[in-house]
N, C-alpha and C positions, 0 to 999 in steps of 0.2 A: 533372263540369262545374258542378253546382249549388253546390258548396262555394265556387266562385270568383265567384258572382253575388250582388250586393247589391240588395235591393229598397228603393226609396224610396217613402214614403207620407206622407199627411197625417193627423196626429193632431189631434183636435178641441181638445185642451187644450194640447199641446206644440208644435204646428206641424209642420214638416217633420222626419221621423225616418227612420232606416234600420234594416233588419234583414238578417242573412244569409238567403239563400234557404232554407238548410237549417232555419231556424227559422220558416218560414212555413207555416201551416196554413190552407187555404181555409175560408171561413166555413161552407160546406156540409159540412165535415168537423170542425166543432167549434171552428174558430178565431174570432177576434174582429176580423179585419181584412177589411172588405168589398173586393171587387175595385175598386169605383169610387174608393177612396181611394189606390190604387196610382198613383204618378205616373211612376216610371221603373224600369228595370233597368239595372245597370251591372256591369262586371267589377271585380274588386278593384283592377285597375290603372287605374281611373277611366274606362275606355272605355265610352261609353254604348251600350247595346243597343237600348233603346226609351225614349222620353221623350214623355209625353203632351202636355205644355205646349209643348215646342219642336218637336213633330211630327216627331221623329226616329224612324225605324222600320227596324231591321235584321232584325226577326223574319221578315218575309215573304220575305226573301232566303234565309235558311237554314232557317226553319221549326222549328228545334230547340227554342228556348225556348217558342214557342207550343205546340208538341206536348207538351212537358213539363208546361206549365200545364194543358192540356186533360186530360192523363192523371193529374194530381196527382202528378207524379214529381219536382217540384222539391226534395222532401225527401230525395231520394237514398236512398229506402228506409227512412227513419227516422221517417216520419210516425206509424206505429203506436207507436213508442217514445215520441214526444212526447205523443200522446194519452193513453197509459197514465200517463205522469208527471203530466200535467195532471189526470186523474181522481183519481190518488192524492193530489195536493196538495189538491184540493177536499175529498176524503174525510177527509184528515188534519185540516183545519180544523174540519169538522163534528164529527169525533170528539172533538177537543180541547174544543170549546165545550160539548158535551153530556155529557162524562164528569164524574162526581162523584169519580172515583178519582185524577184528576190534580191535583196541588197547584196552587194559584192562580198562583204565580209561574211554574211550568212551562208553564201554559196561555198566559200572556202571552208567554213566551220563544218558544214554538213559533209563535204567531201572528205575532209581530214578524218572526221569521226568514222565514216564508213570504211576508209582504208585502214586506219590504225586499229580499229576494233575487229574488223571482219575480213578485209580483202587485201591485206598487205602482200601476201604471197602471190595472189592473182595479179597484182600490179608490179611484180618483180622485185619486191622489197625484202631485205633480210631483217626479220624481226627477232629481237633478242628475247630471252625468257622473262625479262622484266618489262617487256612491252615496248622498249625503245627501238626506233628506226632512225637511221642516220638522216639528218635534216637535208643535207645536200642531195641525197638520193631521192628524197620525197619531192624536192623542187624540180626534179627532172621528169616527173610523171607528166605525160602529154596533156592530160586533163587540166592540170594547173598551168602549164606553159601556155596552153591555148586560151586560158582566161587572163593571161598576163600577170599572174600572181608573182609577187616579189617576196624576198625574205622579210622585208619590213611588214608586208601584209600579214604573213603568217605570225610574226611576233606580235603584231597588234591584235590579231584574232585570239591568240593564246592569252594575252594580258587582259583583254576585255570580255572574255567568256563569262557570262553571268553565272553559269553553273560550274566554272573552273574545270572544263572537260579535259584540258591538255596540260602537259608539263614539258618544258624544254630544259635540257641539262647538257653541260659540257663535260666530256670524258676527260678524266685526269690523264695527263701524260702528253697526248698529242693534240689536245684542244678541239677535237671533233665535237660537233653539237648533235644532239639527238632529240627526238620528239616522241611523245607517246600519249595515248588516251589514258586517263586516270582510272577508268573502269569501263565495264560493258563489253568485254572481249568475248568472241566466240572462237578465237584461234587457240587450238589445243596446246600449242607449245608455250604459250604465255602462262607462267606459273604464279599462282596466287601468292606464295611465300616470297617471291621476288618483286611483285608489283604492289602488294597490299600489306597493311599492318594487321597482325592477328590480334583479335580481341581476347583479353584474358579472362573476363568474368561476365556472367549474364547481367549483373547489376549495371554495367556500363551501357547496356542496350535497352534498359527498361523504357518502354514507351515507343519503341520503333514499330513501324507499320509498312505494309505494302500497299501501293496504290493500284487500283484496277478499275474495270468498267463493269456495269451491270450485266452485259452480254457474256462475260467470262465467269461470272460468279458461280453459276450452277456447275460448270466444269471443274472449278477449283474445289467445290464442296464434294464432288464425286471422286475426283482423281488426285486432289491435292494441288499445291502450287508447284509448277515446273519452271525450269530455266528457259525453256523454249529455244534450245540450241545455243544459248549463251553459256559461258562457263559458270555463271552464278545467277542466283535470284537477287534482286535489288530491294533494299528497304531504306526508307527515310527515317532519320532520327532528329527531331527538333532540338535546337540548342536551348539554353536556359531562358531565352526570350520567346521561344516558340517558333523560331524561324528555321527553315531548311534551305540549304544551298542547292542540293541535288538529291535525287533518289526516287522521284516520282514525277509524272507529267502533271502540269497544272490543271488539265481538264479531267483528271481521274474522278470517277463518280463514287468510288467506294474505298474506304480505308480498312484494311484488315490488320488489326493489332496482334502482334506475335507474342506468344507466351515463351519468351526467351529462356526462362528458367527450365521449362520442360524440354526445350530444344537442346540446351546444354546437357541436361541429364541424359537425353537420347544420344549424345555423342556428336552432335553437329558442331562444325567449326565455323566461326564467323570472322570476318575481316572488315576493316575500315579503309576506304580509299582516301587519297589525298584531299579530295573534294567532299569528304564527309558521308559518302554513301556506304551503307552497311550491306555486306554481301555474304552469301553462303551457297554452297552447292547442295545443301540439304542432306538427306539421309543416303544410304547406300544405293537407293534406287533413283537418286537425283531429284528428289521432290520433298516437299513439306506437307504431310497430311493435314487435312483441314482441322482436325481436333487439336492441333497445336497452335491454332489461332484462338485468342481468348475473347475478342470482341470484334464486331463488324459495325462500321459507322458509315452511313451514306451522306454524301455532301449535299 
């Protein structure tokens, strides 16, 4: 049920925003969205369940959503996973900043990836629905100023990224420059149709696969592949020479080849990022069942 519920809330900087209920963590469980900022709940089909300002209230008739909120079950069992990812992300930033063994450019790249994909709002940035954040504002983040990062450093990191993780663009009219991550977002307000290119036919994706590890394989077989709180699941698609730019980690132990024809028949939508990653949000439950993978190859 919760996968089909959208939460509307008021953001101090960005105004009215929405997030899927599966990505909501109560503030008393480590989240950063207070209950008093929630303004409505609705189904994906736009049907309002509860609206504070319009005084619409269906909750007391069924009691289901209220019960889920009270028991912190709107996450559909994935709250623990999200909290773990959040802790890991914060630990990664701290580790990068404090390490003397990580090259300067790699520190910048890791920090930019974390902010632009997951934590832009937390760092006070206004992120557009196409993923772009104003470059001058990024430069003001204390984590970067404390590392002595210059504009030239960021431009070099973007240019030399072996996986082409970032893009820099100049806004027409006033000349402002923006930066974004090309894929990998968990920020709900970043829209796939503004960030990515929609794939028109399954034939374009024949041969794409998801890279994973042996320890996750049984869970994927039982529950299907899930985005794990990112907006999309990621797939690699080799070029005509068999090379991939991005889409899987180099140390992945298993390749799961997707039956993209069956996925298209099932109504799934696929996108391609600027750096060649194939992405999809899966089915209505946000996953790809294991039977839609045709082969499994261990490295």
